[in-house]
C-alpha positions in Angstrom: 146.4 108.7 197.0 146.0 106.4 199.7 149.2 108.4 200.9 147.5 111.8 201.0 143.8 110.4 202.5 146.1 108.8 204.9 148.1 111.5 205.7 144.8 113.5 206.8 143.5 111.0 208.5 146.4 111.0 210.8 146.8 114.6 211.2 143.8 114.3 212.9 144.6 111.0 215.0 147.3 113.2 216.2 145.2 116.5 216.5 143.3 114.0 219.0 145.7 112.9 220.6 147.1 116.5 221.5 143.0 116.8 223.2 143.4 113.7 224.6 146.9 112.9 226.0 147.2 114.9 228.9 143.3 114.1 230.0 144.3 111.2 231.6 141.6 110.9 235.2 143.6 108.1 237.1 140.7 108.6 239.9 137.6 108.5 236.6 139.2 105.3 234.0 136.8 106.2 230.3 137.0 102.7 229.2 137.2 100.3 232.0 137.1 99.6 235.4 140.3 99.9 237.1 139.8 97.4 240.3 142.6 99.4 243.1 140.8 102.9 242.0 137.2 102.1 242.0 137.5 98.8 245.0 137.7 99.2 248.8 141.7 99.6 250.3 142.7 97.9 252.9 141.9 99.1 256.4 142.2 97.9 259.8 138.5 96.6 259.4 140.7 93.0 259.3 142.2 93.2 262.9 139.5 91.4 264.7 139.9 88.4 266.4 138.8 86.0 264.0 140.5 82.9 263.2 139.6 82.7 259.7 141.4 84.4 256.7 140.0 88.3 256.2 140.6 90.1 253.2 139.7 93.7 251.7 140.2 92.2 248.1 137.5 89.2 246.5 137.7 86.3 247.8 137.2 83.6 245.6 136.0 79.9 246.9 136.9 76.0 245.5 136.2 72.9 246.5 137.0 69.9 244.3 135.4 67.2 246.9 139.0 66.0 247.6 139.4 64.5 244.0 143.1 65.9 242.2 142.5 68.6 239.5 143.6 67.6 236.1 145.5 69.6 233.6 149.3 68.8 235.7 151.8 68.5 232.6 153.1 64.5 231.5 156.4 64.3 230.6 159.5 62.4 229.0 162.5 61.1 230.0 163.6 65.3 229.1 161.1 66.9 230.8 159.1 68.2 228.6 155.3 67.4 228.1 153.6 64.7 226.1 150.4 65.2 227.9 148.5 66.5 230.8 146.4 64.3 232.9 142.8 64.1 233.6 140.6 62.8 236.1 140.1 58.4 236.0 137.2 58.8 234.3 139.6 60.5 231.6 137.8 63.9 231.8 139.8 67.4 231.3 137.8 69.0 234.0 136.5 68.2 237.4 133.4 69.0 238.4 133.8 71.3 241.8 131.9 74.2 244.1 133.0 77.8 244.0 132.0 80.4 246.2 132.8 84.4 245.5 133.0 86.5 248.3 133.0 90.8 246.3 131.3 93.1 247.7 134.0 95.8 247.7 131.6 97.9 250.9 133.2 94.9 253.2 136.3 93.0 253.4 136.0 89.5 253.5 135.7 86.0 255.4 135.9 82.2 253.2 131.8 82.3 255.8 130.7 84.9 254.8 127.8 84.3 252.4 129.0 84.3 248.8 128.2 87.3 246.6 127.7 84.2 243.7 128.0 80.4 244.2 127.9 78.1 241.3 128.8 74.5 240.3 131.6 74.8 237.5 134.1 72.3 236.2 138.0 73.6 236.5 141.5 73.0 235.5 144.8 74.0 235.3 146.2 75.9 232.6 148.6 77.5 231.1 152.3 75.4 228.9 155.1 76.7 230.5 152.8 78.2 234.1 151.8 74.3 234.5 155.2 73.6 235.8 155.4 76.1 238.7 154.0 74.7 241.8 151.5 78.0 241.9 148.9 76.7 239.4 146.6 79.4 237.1 143.4 78.0 236.1 140.6 77.8 233.8 137.1 77.7 234.9 133.7 77.3 233.6 130.5 77.9 235.5 127.9 74.9 235.0 124.0 75.1 236.0 122.0 71.7 237.6 123.1 69.9 234.5 126.1 70.4 233.2 125.2 73.1 230.6 127.6 76.2 230.3 126.2 79.5 232.2 127.0 83.3 232.9 126.9 85.0 235.8 129.1 88.8 236.3 132.2 88.1 237.8 133.1 90.2 240.4 132.0 93.1 238.4 132.9 92.1 235.6 130.5 91.7 232.8 128.4 87.8 232.6 130.5 85.2 230.4 130.7 81.3 231.6 134.9 80.5 231.6 137.5 82.1 233.4 141.0 82.4 233.9 141.9 82.0 237.5 146.3 83.5 237.0 148.3 83.1 239.8 151.5 85.4 239.4 154.0 82.8 240.4 157.4 83.8 237.4 156.4 87.7 237.7 157.3 88.8 241.6 156.1 92.1 241.0 152.4 90.4 241.0 151.0 93.1 239.2 152.6 92.5 235.6 149.3 91.4 234.3 146.6 93.2 236.1 149.1 96.2 235.4 149.2 95.8 230.9 145.8 94.3 230.3 143.9 97.6 232.3 146.7 100.1 230.4 145.7 98.2 227.6 142.4 98.3 228.3 142.4 102.2 228.4 144.4 102.2 224.5 143.1 99.7 222.4 139.0 99.2 221.9 139.0 95.9 224.3 141.4 93.5 226.3 140.5 91.6 228.6 139.4 93.0 232.1 140.6 91.3 235.3 140.9 91.5 238.9 142.6 90.9 242.1 141.0 88.3 244.6 142.7 85.7 246.5 142.2 82.5 246.4 141.3 78.9 249.0 141.4 76.0 247.2 140.3 72.3 248.6 140.2 74.6 252.3 144.4 75.4 251.7 144.9 79.3 251.4 146.5 79.9 247.8 147.8 83.7 247.3 147.0 86.3 244.9 145.2 85.5 242.1 144.6 87.9 239.4 140.7 86.7 237.2 140.5 87.3 234.2 138.5 87.3 231.0 139.3 84.6 228.5 139.4 86.0 224.6 135.8 84.3 223.5 133.2 86.2 222.7 130.7 87.7 224.9 127.5 90.8 225.5 128.4 93.7 226.1 132.5 92.5 226.8 135.1 89.9 225.5 135.7 90.4 221.5 133.3 91.9 219.5 132.0 88.7 217.4 128.7 87.5 215.9 127.1 84.3 216.9 127.3 81.3 214.0 124.4 82.4 211.7 122.3 78.7 211.7 122.9 76.4 208.7 124.9 78.8 207.0 128.8 78.9 207.5 128.8 82.9 208.5 130.3 83.1 211.9 132.3 86.3 213.6 135.2 84.8 215.2 138.3 84.3 216.8 141.9 82.4 216.1 145.1 82.4 218.3 148.6 81.2 217.1 150.0 79.5 219.3 150.7 75.4 219.7 147.0 74.5 218.4 144.5 72.9 219.7 143.4 69.3 220.9 140.4 69.5 219.1 141.6 68.5 215.6 138.0 70.9 213.9 139.7 73.5 215.4 143.6 73.7 213.7 143.9 75.4 210.0 146.3 75.4 208.1 146.9 78.9 206.4 148.4 80.5 203.6 151.3 81.2 205.8 152.3 78.1 207.3 152.6 76.8 203.6 154.4 80.5 202.2 157.3 81.1 205.0 156.2 78.1 207.2 155.6 79.4 209.9 156.0 77.1 213.0 153.8 77.9 215.2 150.5 76.8 214.9 146.2 78.6 214.0 143.8 77.7 215.7 140.0 78.6 215.8 139.0 80.2 219.5 135.3 81.1 219.0 133.1 79.5 217.9 133.2 76.7 220.3 133.3 72.8 219.1 129.7 72.7 220.6 129.0 75.6 217.8 132.0 74.9 214.6 131.0 72.5 212.2 133.6 71.3 209.4 132.3 73.9 207.0 132.6 77.2 208.9 136.5 75.8 209.8 136.9 75.8 206.3 135.6 79.2 205.9 137.7 80.3 208.2 140.7 78.7 207.0 140.3 80.1 204.0 139.1 83.9 204.6 142.8 84.1 206.8 144.2 82.4 203.8 142.7 85.5 201.9 144.0 88.1 203.8 147.5 86.6 204.3 147.8 86.3 200.2 147.0 89.8 200.3 149.3 90.9 202.8 152.1 88.7 201.0 151.7 90.3 197.3 153.0 92.7 195.5 149.3 94.2 196.5 150.4 94.6 200.2 150.2 98.6 199.8 147.4 99.1 196.9 144.0 100.9 196.8 142.3 97.7 195.6 144.4 94.6 197.5 145.7 96.6 200.3 146.4 95.1 203.7 144.4 98.2 205.2 141.1 96.8 203.5 141.1 93.7 205.6 142.3 94.9 209.8 141.9 97.7 211.7 145.6 99.6 211.5 145.2 101.0 215.1 144.8 97.8 216.5 147.6 96.5 214.7 149.6 99.5 215.9 148.6 99.6 219.8 148.9 95.9 219.5 152.7 96.7 218.3 153.2 99.6 220.8 152.3 98.2 223.8 154.2 94.9 222.7 157.4 97.1 221.9 158.0 99.2 225.5 157.1 96.0 227.1 159.1 93.6 225.0 157.0 91.5 225.7 158.2 89.2 222.6 155.6 86.2 223.2 152.9 88.6 221.1 153.0 87.4 217.4 154.6 83.9 217.9 152.1 82.3 220.9 149.6 84.2 222.7 148.5 85.9 219.7 145.4 86.8 219.6 143.1 88.4 216.7 139.5 88.0 215.9 137.1 89.3 212.7 133.1 89.9 212.4 131.0 88.6 210.0 131.4 92.1 208.2 134.4 93.0 210.0 138.0 93.3 210.0 140.8 92.3 211.9 141.6 93.1 215.5 144.6 91.9 217.9 144.4 91.5 221.5 146.2 91.2 223.6 147.6 88.8 226.2 150.1 87.5 229.0 152.5 89.7 229.8 153.7 87.2 232.9 157.9 87.1 231.0 157.0 90.4 229.9 159.6 94.3 231.2 162.8 91.2 231.3 161.2 89.1 232.3 161.9 85.9 230.2 163.5 83.0 232.1 166.4 82.0 230.1 166.5 85.3 227.9 167.9 88.9 228.5 165.7 90.9 226.5 168.3 94.2 226.3 165.8 97.5 226.8 167.9 98.6 223.7 166.5 96.8 220.3 163.5 96.2 218.6 162.0 92.8 218.2 158.5 93.4 216.5 158.8 93.7 212.9 160.0 89.9 212.8 156.8 88.7 214.0 154.5 86.5 211.7 151.9 89.9 209.6 154.2 92.4 211.2 157.5 90.9 209.2 154.9 93.0 205.9 153.1 95.4 207.5 156.3 96.9 208.5 157.2 97.2 204.8 154.5 100.3 204.6 155.2 103.8 205.8 152.4 104.6 206.2 152.1 101.2 208.9 155.4 102.7 210.2 154.5 106.7 210.4 151.1 105.5 212.5 153.3 103.5 214.7 155.4 106.8 215.6 153.4 108.8 215.8 151.7 107.6 218.2 153.8 105.9 220.2 154.6 109.8 220.7 151.3 110.6 221.6 150.7 107.9 224.1 154.3 109.3 226.2 153.2 111.7 227.0 149.3 109.5 228.2 149.6 106.2 229.2 153.3 105.2 228.4 154.6 108.1 230.0 157.6 107.6 233.1 155.4 109.1 235.6 151.9 108.0 234.8 153.2 103.9 234.9 155.3 104.8 237.9 152.6 106.0 239.8 150.2 103.0 238.6 152.4 101.1 240.1 152.7 102.2 243.0 148.9 102.7 243.5 148.5 99.0 242.8 150.8 97.9 245.5 149.3 100.1 247.8 146.1 98.7 246.8 147.2 94.9 247.8 148.2 96.2 250.9 148.6 93.3 253.4 147.1 90.3 250.7 151.5 90.9 249.2 152.2 89.4 252.6 150.4 87.0 252.9 151.2 85.9 249.3 155.2 85.8 250.4 153.6 83.8 253.3 153.2 80.6 251.3 156.2 81.8 248.4 158.2 83.0 249.7 160.5 80.7 249.3 160.5 81.3 245.8 163.2 84.0 246.3 165.2 82.2 247.3 164.8 78.5 245.2 162.7 79.0 242.1 165.8 81.0 240.6 164.3 80.7 236.8 165.9 84.0 235.5 169.4 83.8 233.1 172.2 84.9 234.5 171.1 83.9 237.8 171.2 87.8 239.0 168.6 88.4 236.9 166.3 86.9 240.4 164.5 89.6 242.3 166.0 89.2 246.2 162.6 90.2 247.7 159.3 91.9 246.2 160.6 95.3 246.9 163.6 94.1 244.3 161.0 92.7 242.2 159.3 96.4 242.2 162.3 97.7 241.2 163.3 95.8 238.2 160.1 96.3 236.9 160.3 100.5 237.6 164.0 100.6 236.2 163.4 98.3 233.3 160.1 101.2 232.3 163.1 103.9 232.9 165.5 102.1 230.4 163.2 101.4 227.8 161.3 104.3 227.6 164.2 105.9 227.4 165.7 104.2 224.7 162.1 104.4 222.4 162.1 107.8 222.8 165.7 108.4 221.0 165.2 105.2 219.1 161.5 105.4 217.8 162.6 107.3 213.7 165.1 103.9 213.0 161.6 102.0 212.8 161.4 103.9 209.0 164.6 101.7 208.1 161.7 98.5 207.8 159.7 101.0 205.0 163.0 102.1 203.2 162.8 101.3 199.9 167.0 100.3 199.3 165.3 97.4 201.5 162.1 96.6 199.8 162.1 96.6 196.2 162.3 93.1 195.5 158.0 93.7 197.5 157.1 96.9 195.6 156.3 96.4 191.8 
């Protein structure tokens, strides 16, 4: 019975896809703001005789008062991080001042009256990226008494916590901006992003991407309810990665015990100030219950099937986006899910810095599939209905947001929008084309910015062509001959 109903639903989805697939209006995106389509374009307005920086992009000026930024990795004899630096008083974040100039009607200069001015706390963020010369940062807006305060940021909805991503390994500069925005058109939610330029303690740092962090918020971010006082009821966000430094946030679920998953799950939201041990236990049990169902003989039944617990479309879209871009940290690291109190699990994309064959030590050929090996997807792919949803939606997306015409045009439009900011960025970081040769083998490293962009475009072309021809082979993972021991 399930498959009859599912077939009807799928047919409706396919018909809807036929209607919407050709309806992309690149100048009036429907689901989110694409900065390069609506913001001020580069012009001659910055040719005035001024000694300070002039940019058409939003400008972020941060001053730590001379205090060294915490969060640098502390390494052992093998250069493995064993901890991170703190302030002299042992704090993980340092207090600072931040000014943001972001009025699209004007060019921006450090001396301008800011559109947003705030006290903040800030630290270096990331895992492998902490070793890069160009740092990325986590910042939180604070009030006079040190309390967190929410403010609109560059036209994005108000919140107190933001990530400043500094493209460094990605020498095309645009992977995160591009794929977050495209995912935001495909999925119910993906973090909002804005390009900006950054000055830290008086020194120009180059091009950055101001990014929403994955947490709850009003009219933005993931849609989860706040904790209900006196109960364990709460919406929540969990992350599969390396775990949290706050032990209360780390949870052991069924996957950890059953298939010895080496990654760790931690509660990302509620925050430490709101999370109780009872809430953490309830979240751990709730997610374990879903996993027990998923890994049972009843994984595809009407009474206990996985689709009772997850938003199937969200998991399908997550698979397609990360598979198309060969973003294979997904499902292992930087993997986020959220669930409201009475809702279902949804996936959220994160971190495309290494996507599209930009992994440091490994060549990712465009001629294979890998996401079916990721935790949870290992079982989801055993269901023919789920696999057919992937194939059907992929076909529709190739006529819209994943079409070669749309993607290559998107890249060109973003580069045109960034304009002189690209040259300014590489005035600081241009040495990386000669000295930071992170990709192996060495011939994979781009020789200059144009080469980096061409490599990205070539990958998109090759990947799309191969997936178009081979997407049906995903059906092998749901074939009865492969899954007899899982079916009853």
